[in-house]
Phi, psi and omega in degrees: 000137173282145177278150176272122182292146176267120183239166183295120187297343180266000185272153182289140181286132179236142177278115182216091183295335185293344182295324188264354190279121178247171182301321180302332182285002175288347180295347179296328183297335176261323192284316178293314169306322183294317178294325173293322177295316184294325183289309185287322191268351184238299191280319173298327178294319183294326179291325180289327182288331186261009177212178186272353178281159194261174180282336183293317183293317174301314180301314183301322180281330168304309177299314177296310183290334172289329170294319177300312182290330180285320169302321181295309184287332182299326177290343174268351175296175180305316186271006182273177181264347181288130178248128182299147175230024183177176183293321182294313176288333173294326176293326176297317178295325186280340177261356184303314182294321177293326178296320189282313186282331192247304185289308188286325177302331179281317185290327171265154183207112172297310183303319179290321178300320178300312181302316186291318180296327173293317179298324183289318181295321175295307187290336180254005177054044181217108172304321184292319178295325178296309178299327180298314178306313181302309196293308188301322175298319181288330181285316179290331174299322182289319183292315186298320182288333172292327176287329175299309186298318172300323177293313175307307185290334175290325184268353186275177184285142182272348181224152183296134174259170183255177184287006173293348176305328181299340176298327169263022172299321186294316173302319176297317177300316182299327181291316177295322172295326183287325172304303186311309181303309177301323177296311178302321186291318182299312179299313182292321174305312179295326173294326187282332180289327180292125172276135177302318173062203185280111183269118175263111180281106184241023184282348174274349176284148183287331180286332194234151185230001180229145171295140183276094177222151181307319183288324175298318180295319189290323174293318170295328184289319176297306180311301188292328178291325172303309180295320178302309177303318179291310181295322175302306185284336179287320178290327178284321185269324194250312188280307184303316181296342178287335180259331178237111192258321196259011185287139180272350180259153181285084181287336174307311183300315186287325180290313182302312187295321183275323188281316181287325173301323181283322174294332175299350177273357191297325182304305190288320179313303184293327174302329183294330177276321177206123180298337181287349176302331181293349174266358185287117177295318181306306192288325170300315179293323177292316192287311188278311192263310176302304181291328179296322181283326182286327174282148192241069182296311187287335173291320172310311180294318179292326176294327174294318183293319176293329172296305182300321174258021184283182181279343179289149180287341184267015189308311175300325180291316181299316179301317183288326179297313182303310180300312189296312182300313177294330177284336177288322175285324179289331174293321175301320175292316183299322182292314179295319182306318189288320181294319183295315182299317180297326183284327182293318186231073182291331183294334187271350189226182170298125183297337182289340181284161179067019181290316193294317177306306184310310187294319180300320178296318186286336176289322173298318173304307175314311177300326173292316179292323177298316178301326179288318175303314176304316178299322187288332182287000000 
């Protein structure tokens, strides 16, 4: 365990969460996405099945509430304005970065929002309704993230405190240890809740490697969600800045939302060639959990708030540009997703729809046939 440094009590307190981090605390990188996945994939699904509300409404609630929490925990990060005034608020500060990067990346889903919008547009035969779902979700998230930020400032210290706050760091760590234990129990109880049910053994098929059971699906979902949260934040924070250095907009978030939102269509794309791909647990976990966690819905809401309330005089203009750019890319992916939805269910919609994707598939099929002919010769 790392020793807590003894500092001058008259020095101004500065937030440095890495002082307390130990190798054992890296379990948060797995535990928080696992808890988020258990919540969204098990308990939210149970709520949907036992009530009249649909997945579109539940996902919207998850995204908006996730934006609220992102604004809340952003203020407790090292760069935020909320200052701990006791061991409870110190615990909030210490876990803030992991909550945003691991839990909220998994709990919310930009890719899921686009996919659900396509499903709504397809079921109601209206492109505008699906587009409206995207726009309303983004606007509500902007309001929610501002409320979250205000709540953090409200409960934080109103005056600068000194480094004597390190004296209650041990109590803060004890709270986090208790939270860690509670989350482990929560995940175990979720597994116990899941019934093995009718296990469909698909391991002999070339497409599948795991028996189709709820517990196997949850295990793969957690694994892919952990990887997706790590990859998404790594792309946004480390990889994108190396290629785009001077942009005033948060390009990392835009790239993650666009790229992983497009990859999120992989499940339905594979179903176009063979409907049985819909039973693949691996493909479902990649499309829904990996791409959902790698896309950064809550972070996009915080980015907009930072631009809007930033020190720049053009804060409002930059926020509008950022929202517009994300909506444009989301609309493009939403349109592709809608075309695929129409091809999967052609009887429920206008036959003129889905023509673009259908032509692309025919081109790919002709190229594959031509390549096959060349190989046989």
